C-alpha positions in Angstrom: 5.9 13.3 -44.4 5.4 9.5 -44.0 8.1 7.5 -45.7 7.6 3.9 -46.8 10.4 1.4 -46.3 11.7 -0.4 -49.4 12.9 -3.9 -48.6 15.6 -3.7 -51.2 19.1 -2.7 -49.9 20.4 0.6 -51.0 24.0 1.9 -51.2 25.4 4.5 -48.7 25.4 7.0 -51.6 21.7 6.5 -52.3 21.0 6.8 -48.6 22.8 10.1 -48.4 20.9 11.4 -51.5 17.6 10.5 -49.7 18.7 12.1 -46.5 19.4 15.4 -48.3 15.8 15.6 -49.2 14.7 15.4 -45.6 13.6 18.5 -43.6 15.5 19.5 -40.4 12.8 18.0 -38.2 12.8 14.7 -40.2 16.6 14.6 -39.8 16.3 15.1 -36.0 13.6 12.3 -35.9 15.8 10.0 -37.9 18.9 10.8 -35.7 16.9 10.1 -32.6 15.6 6.8 -34.0 19.0 5.7 -35.0 20.5 6.6 -31.7 17.9 4.6 -29.8 18.4 1.6 -32.1 22.1 1.7 -31.7 21.8 2.1 -27.9 19.6 -1.0 -27.8 22.0 -3.0 -29.9 25.0 -1.9 -27.9 23.3 -2.7 -24.6 22.3 -6.2 -25.8 25.8 -7.1 -27.1 27.8 -5.6 -24.2 29.8 -8.3 -22.4 28.4 -9.3 -19.1 31.6 -8.9 -17.0 30.3 -10.8 -14.0 29.3 -13.8 -16.3 32.8 -13.7 -17.9 34.5 -13.7 -14.5 32.3 -16.5 -13.2 33.3 -18.7 -16.2 37.0 -18.1 -15.5 36.7 -18.4 -11.7 38.9 -21.0 -10.2 41.0 -21.7 -13.4 44.1 -20.5 -11.5 43.2 -22.2 -8.2 45.2 -25.0 -6.7 48.1 -24.6 -9.1 51.5 -25.5 -7.6 53.4 -23.5 -10.3 51.7 -20.2 -9.4 52.3 -18.5 -6.0 49.2 -17.8 -3.9 50.1 -14.1 -4.1 49.5 -12.8 -7.6 51.8 -9.8 -7.0 54.7 -12.1 -6.3 53.9 -14.0 -9.5 53.9 -10.9 -11.6 57.2 -9.8 -10.1 58.7 -13.2 -11.0 57.5 -12.9 -14.6 58.8 -9.4 -15.0 62.1 -10.3 -13.4 62.8 -13.0 -16.0 62.1 -10.6 -18.9 64.6 -8.0 -17.7 
């Protein structure tokens, strides 16, 4: 069965009504198509961690108020909160 695409938006309830008319093989095809589309969208919007790290690289460098050892700094912060 070839389905045409109506450019008008439909409500979720209408979509469910249409889906109930599909055969099991059509439902599997639709599920696969939706999964592939979502995977592409997710992959393209995933944060690029290396790029984020590069943008923040050096922002804590050469600061006199922060010790060179990050562990010591965290210990100092936690000590003041206890």
